N, C-alpha and C positions, 0 to 999 in steps of 0.2 A: 714913566721909564719903559714900561712894557710896550707901549705903542711906538716909542722911538726905536727900541731895539727891533721890533717887528718890521718897522719901515726900513731900517738898515738892512735886515735880512732880505727883504724883497728887493731892495736896491742891489744887493749883491747878486741875487738871481738875475736881475735885469742886466747887470754888467756881464754876467756869464753869457747870457743870450746874445747881447750886443757884440761881445768879443768873438763869439763863435761865428756870427755873421761876418764880422770884420775880417776874421782869419781866412775865410773862404775867398776873399777878394784881394788879399794883400799882394804886394809886389816885393820881390827881393832884388836888390841891386848889388852886383859884385859880391855876393855872399855876405852882404852886410845886414843891416837892420830892416825890420819889416815896416812897411809904410801904410798909412791909412788911405784908402782909395778915393773916397768921395766925401762929400759933406761941405762944410764951410771952413776949411782950414785957412790959416795965414798963408799967404802965397808970396813967393819971391820970383819975379819974372826976370829972365835974362834978356829976352827980346820978344817982340810980338809976332815975329815971322821967322822962317827958316832961310838959311842960305841956299842958293841953287835955284835952278829954273822951276817955276810953278807949272806943272802939267796937270791937266784936268784929272781928278780922282786920285792923284798922288798924295802922299802924306809924309810927315816927318815928325821928329820929336826932339826936344831940347831939355837939358837938365835944369833943375830949379836953381835959384840963387844960393849963395853960400849960407850955411847953417840951416838950409831947408832940404828936405828929402823928397824924392819923387821926380816927376817930369811933366812937361807941358807938351801936349800933342797938337799938331797942326794938320789941316787938310787944305788942299788947293781947290779954290772955288772961284771960277771966272777969272782965272789967271792971277788970283791973289791968295796969299796964305792967311787962313782964318783959324783962330784957336778953336779946337774941338774938345779937348779934355785937359784937366789939370789935377794932378795928385800931389801937389806940393804941400808939405806939412812939417811942422817943427816938432811933432810928437813922435819920439822914438819909442820902440817897444819897451826899452828899459824905463823910460819916464812913465809910460802907461802902467807898467808892472808895479812901480813904486806907488802910484796913486791907488791901484787896485789893492795892494798890500795894506795900505793905510785903512781902507774900508774893511778889509778882512780882519785887521787888528782890532777894530771897534766891535765887530760882531763876535769875536772870539774872546773878548774881555770877560773876566770872571763875573763881572757885574751883569753881563748880558746872557751868560750861558743858560740860566734858568728859563729865559724867555724863548729858547728854541722849542720848548714843549708846546708853544702856542702856534707854531708854524704848521699849517695843515699838510704841506708837502713834506713828507717824511724823508725823502731822499735829498733834502737840501744840503745837509752836511757832507754827504758823499759827493754831491755835485761841486760843492765848494772845494773839497780836496782835489778832485779831478781837474777842475778848471785852473787851480793854482799850479798843479803839476804840468798841465798843458801850456800854460802861460810861460812857466819857467823854461820849458823846452825851447822856446823861441828866443831866449836871451843870448846875448853875445858877450863873452868875457874879453875885456880889453887888456887888462893887466895880468900879471902872473897869477895873482889871487885877489879876490874882491869880496868885501862884505856888501852884498847888493842891497839887502833890506835888513835893518836892525830895529825891529819893533819889539814891544814887550811880549806879544803873543804870536808873532811870526818872524822868523829870521831866515834869511837866504844867503848862502855863500857859494862861491865858485872858484875854480882854478883850472889851469891848463895841465894836460897830461899827454904823455906819449909812451911808446914802448920802452924808452930809456928812463922813465920816471921811477924813482924809488917809491916805496909804499906810501900812499897819500891817505890823509884822514881829515874828516870834518869834525870839529869839536864844538859842541853847543852847551851853553849853560843858561838855563831859563827857569823862571819861577812860575808857579801855578797862579800866583796873584802878586800884587805889589808888596805884600808883607811877608810872604812865605820864603823859605830858604830855596835857593836855586837847586835844580836837579840837572844832572849831566846826561849827555847823549853823544856817542861817537860813531861815525861811519868810517870804516877803513876799506880801501881798495887794495886787495892783496897784490904782492909783487908778481905772482904767477899769472894773475889776471891782466896786469898791465903789459905783460909780454905779448899778449894777443893783439895789441893795438898796432896800427900802421906807423911808419916813421913820422908822418905829418902830425901836427899838433891837434889834439881834440880837447874837449872841455867836459868838466864834471860839475854839476850843480846840485845842491842839497837844500832842503827846506825843513825847518823844525817847528812843531806846534806843541806847546805844553798843555793846552786845554781842549784841543780838537777831539781827543780820544773820549772825552766825556759826553760828546753829542753825536758821535758816529753811530748811526742806526743800521744794524744788520738786517738784510732781507730775511723774512721769516723762513725757517727751515725746520723740519720735524726732528732733525738730529742735532740741533744747536740749542743749548740751554741759554735763554736770554734773560737778562743782559749779561755780557761777559765784561767785567770792568777792566779798563786799560790802566796799567800800573807804571807807565813811563811816558816819555815824550813820543809823539808820532813823528817819525823821520821819513821824509821823502828824498829820493835821489834820482837825478837825471843823468844817465851815463850813455856813452857810445854803445851801439848795438853789439859789438864784439865782447863786451864785458857781461858776464853771466852771474858772478857771485860777489857778494860783499860780506864784510864782517861788521857786526854792530854790537855796541856796548850800551846798555841802558841802566841808569840808576833808578832804583825802585822808588816810587812815591810812598807806598806803604812798605816800610822796612821791618815789619814784624817778622819774627823768627820763622813762623809757619806760612808766610805768604809766598807760596810756590808760584812760579811763573811759567808761561808758555810763549815762545817766540812765534810771531805770526806776521803775515803780510796781508795788506788790504787788496782784495780782488775787485777791481773797479767795475767789472761787468756783472759779477755775481752780487756785488755790494755786501760783502761779508769778509770776516777775517779767515784767512786760509792757513791752517797749521802745516800743510804738506810742503810749503815752499821754504820753511825755516827749520833749522835744527838747533836745539838748545845745547850749547857746549859748556856752559857754566851757569849755575844758579845758586848764589849764596845770599846771605841776608841783605846786603846792600845793593848788589848789582847782578845783572844777567848778561851773558855773552851769547850771541847768536851768529850762525852762518846761514845766509839766506840767498835764494835764487832770485835774480833780477830779471823781469820781463817787461814788455810794454803794458801789460795789464796789472802787474804787481810791482809797483815802485814805491809803495809806502809801507812802513814797518813799525811794529811796536811790540809790547809784551802784555799779555793778559794775566790777570790774577785769578788763581783758582778759587772758586766760590766755596770750596770745601776747607779752606784754610781756617784753622782755629788757633787764635793767639790767646792762650790762657795758661798761666803758670800752674794753675790747679792741676791740669792734666799732666804736666811734667812731674809735679810732686807725687801724684797718685802713681804714675808709672814707676818712678824711682823707688818709692817705698814698697809698692806692691811687688816689684820684681825681686827686691831684697828678701822680703818675707817669703815669696814663692820659692826662691832658691833654697832657703833654710828649711822650709817645709818639705820640699822634695827630697833633700838629703835625709831628713828625719824619717820620711816615708820609706826610703830605701833601706835605712838602718833597721826599721821595724820589720819590714818584709824579710830581711836577711835573718833577723832574730827568731821569727816565728815560722819560717818557711817550712821546716820539716813537720810541723804540727798542723798546718792549714792546707797542705796540698795532698790530701789523702785520697782524693778522687780525681778522675780526668777533668770533670767540670771545674772543680776548685783549682786544679793545677793550671788550666788554661786561663782561668779568670785572673789569677795572680801573675801569670806571665804577661798578660795584657797590662795590668796595673804597673808592673815593674817597667815595662818598655815604654808605656805612656809617660811615667815619671822620668825615666832616663832621657827620652827624646825632648821633653819640655825643659828639663834641667840644662841639657847641652845647648838647646836652642836659645834659652834665656841668656846663657853665658856668652854665646856668640853675638846675640843682639846687643848686649852691653858693650862688648868689644867693638862692634860695628858703630855704635852710637858715639863712641869716644875716639874713633879712628880718624886721625888727621890725614885726610886724603890729599896727597900731592901727586904730581905726574909720575914720579919715580916709584910711588907706592901703588900704582894702578893694579898690578898683578896680585898684590896682597889684598887689595880691596875686593877683587874678583873672588879670591879664595874665601875671604870672610863671608861675602854674600852667598857664595855657593853652599857653605856649611850651614849658614842660617836658614837658607831656603830648604836644604835637604832635611834638616832635623825638625823644622816646623811642619813640613809635609809628612815626615815620619810620625809625628804626633797625631795628625789627623787620620792617617791610614791605620794606625794602631787603634784609634778610637772607632774607626769603621769596622775593623776586625772584631772588636769587642761587641759592637752592635750586632754584627752577623752571628756571633756566638749566642747572644741572647735570643735572636730570632730562631736559631737552630734549636735551642733548648725549649722554646715555646711550641714550635711547629713539629719537630721530630722528637717525640717523647720516648718512644720505646727502642730507639736505635742507639747502640753504645758508641760513644766517641772514641776514635782511635787517636791516641795522644801523639804519636809520631807523625801521622799524616796532618793533624791540625797544626803541629809545630812548623812543618814545612810550609803549609798554606799561610800561617800567621807571619812568618818572617818574609815570605815572598811578597805579601801585601804590605806589611809594615815597613820594610826597608827596600824591597825590590822596586815597587812602583814609584816611590819618591826618587830613587836613584835614576830611573829611566827618565822621569820628568825633568829632574835637575840637569842631568847631562845633556838632554836634548835641548833644553833652553839655552845652555851655554853654547852649544855647538851652532845653534841658529843665530844667536844675537851677537856673539863675540866678534865675528869677522867685520861687522859694521860698528863695532864699539858701542853696542846698544844694550849690553847686559846690565851694567850698573848705572845708577844715577850720577849726574855730573858732580853733585855736591854731597853725596852720602853713599855709604856702602850698603845698598839695598837694590832690589830689582827695579829696573828702569820702567817708566810708564810713558813719558812724553814722546819718545822717539820709536822705541821698538815694541812697546806694550808687553815687555817681559813679565810684568807683574801679574798678568793674566795666568801665568803658569803656576801661581800660588792661589790667586783668588778663585779661579774656576774650580779646581779640585776641592778647595776648602769649603766653598759654598755648596757644592754637590754633596759632599760628605755630611755637612750639617743638615741638609734637607733629608737625606736617607736616615740619619740618626734620629731626626725628629719623628719620622714615621715609626721608627722602632719604639720610641718613648710612648707614642700614642697607642701602639699595639699593646705594650706592657700595661698602660693605664686601663685599656679596655678589658684585658684579661683579669686585671686585679679587681675591677668593680662588678664582676658577675654576681648579681644578687641571688639569694636563695629565696624560695617561696615562703611568704609569711615572715620575712626578715623584720626585725624591730628597728626602732630609731637608733638604738645604741649600736647595732650591727652596721647600720648605714654610716654612722659616724666613724666606726672603726675602718670601714672600707675607704672612706674619704681620707682618713689618716694614712692608710697604707699607700693609697695612690699618691698623696702628697710626698710621702717619704721616698717612694720609688722615683718620682720625678725629680726631687731634690738631689738624690744620689746620682741619678743618671745624667742630669744636665751638665755638670762640670766634667764628668768622666767621658761623655760623648761629644763634648765641645759645642753644645748648643749655645753657650754664651757668645760664641763668635757670630751668631746670627744677628746680634745687635749691630755688627759692623755694616750691615746693609743700610740701616737707618742713617749712619754717619756719611754714607756716600751720596745721599739725597741733598740737593741744593737747598739751603735755608733751614737745615735741620737745627733744632734747638740744642743749645750747649749741654742740656741735661742728658741727651742721648750719648754725646761724646763722653761725658763723665761716667755714665753707667757702663758704657763699653770699656772704658779704661779700668774701672773698678773690677768688673767681672773677669777680665782677661789678665790684668796685671797680678791679681790674686788667685789665678787659676791653680797654681801649685798648692796654695793653702787649702783650697776647696777639695783638691784631690786627696790631700792628707786627711782632711776632716771627714769627707763623705766616703772616700774609697778605703780608708784604713781605720781611723778611730771609731767610726760608727758601725763598723763590721763587728758583730758580737763574737764571732769565731776568733777574730784577731785579738779582741780584748781578753777572751778566755785564755787564748794561747799565751798572751803576755803575762796574765796573772799566774798561769802555771809555770811559765819560765821564771818569773820573779820568785815564786814559792820554791822552785827547784834550786835557784841560786842561793836563796836564804837558807834552805835545808843543807846545802853543801857547805855553806860558810859555818853553820852551827856545828856540823859534824867535824869539820876541820878544826874549829875552835875547841870542841870537846876533846878531840884526839890530842891536840897540843897540850891540854891541861891534864890529861890522864896521868896516874902515878908511873906507868911504864915509861911514857915519853919523858916524864919529869926526871926519872932516874937516868935515862939515856943521856939527857942533856947535862946532868950533873957529872956523869962518867966522862963526857967529852971535856 
């Protein structure tokens, strides 16, 4: 089987070469079909000579017989007409294309796809696509619309168009194998594009391949992560030069919830998928819609599946449960802070520390609430502005979370490096709120202002920052990762200062130092957002699912960790809570004793 498939592949390449040579010698008669120039075709002769006088060195030509294409050339030699050339053939370009498509159908069969790996010429699949597109450009549509080729693994359709034509579309339904369910692909020519056509009739031709995407090999590039799996049909289109844009709809092969898609066009010269020629206008679970630019070098399109997609319900459950617990924990954290506030903010350092914790809790609480709203937001065209508002608030409060964690880290560094200088509370408050809310506001507003005019602020299918078109997500990722890196340095500085050994220290003292370091790192990790650093691992292609689970656990439960390490494990807060509870119990006892005293009893009787 392998040897047969390989032979077919080489035959295909041979046909490509032969047709390229043939195309350079073809003749076109009255704008009709292309003809084969030479060889041993069937001929149909009208006559063996030309009418008219035969003058030395003169020549003439006659058409071939009926059902044959081409012509017979004559030259005058010794006052007699002698045949010099003959290009008569019964093979039209349509017939040749049908034969060519049958060979292509065999080498694109799912049973032969695996054998492409044995072909030493790595550009064979790209050459196949380009040759089919070139071949299709030479076809002539006779009727209003035609199904030119209808094979299992290659289909070709065409129709006539002009500037009065209403919006036209090609509809394909093809299966990946004989047993699998069909997937759909649609190419639409917008009405505004058809207006650019001249009054005379033109033609549009499209070809669909269900399996070609699995074998298209991209040229190596340092900025392309290979391979990038194709998640739909490969659709080619041959249009008049005046048409520049098309609309495409792809049904996904992998319909998992998290299988994100990227609309792309195949650049025939660079031999790679080009993301810049297409814009993803809709990406939902089952289908993707694209708007793409059509050129002579980019006439084939498809969708790529993100290698970072993780389809696992465990992550959904972890996120749902973790956010619920985090929200309750953050509310409890704020209640405790309000209860013990007057007892724990006795110094400038403690005051600013608790200001940071409160604002971290508030920012994360509001961000989580908006995240839940955005996750359940039913995005419709009329709700676009609401989606922008929800995305803006989520973006702003998540950034506020990180910038307040940055300010807390800076306070820690200030306390370590500047020991003898007194903190001015009012000045620190101004700096804190400028960093905690001012910087996020500037970033959020700037992101909206830059991306909104091009409708690139939110994703097509979700209320969150866009990545595919405008890269608006970088306005969150870059600040977050920079702050995580800075805060990591702060944690290392704290650990270094904690472990300073004394001369002649015992093993028990060393153990105590290690315990202090561990406790400090455990407390600072959630408060400074270091758990978000695991997000870097999830961005790497092929990352194990365990990293995604760890990332989801640590960050979905971040509110609980803030309650645990930032509030409950603080002995001053625990002492203040005990004193508060004792005070409340003492007051209740006094009130109870007062109500039971004889004086109060007699007053009640007198009433």
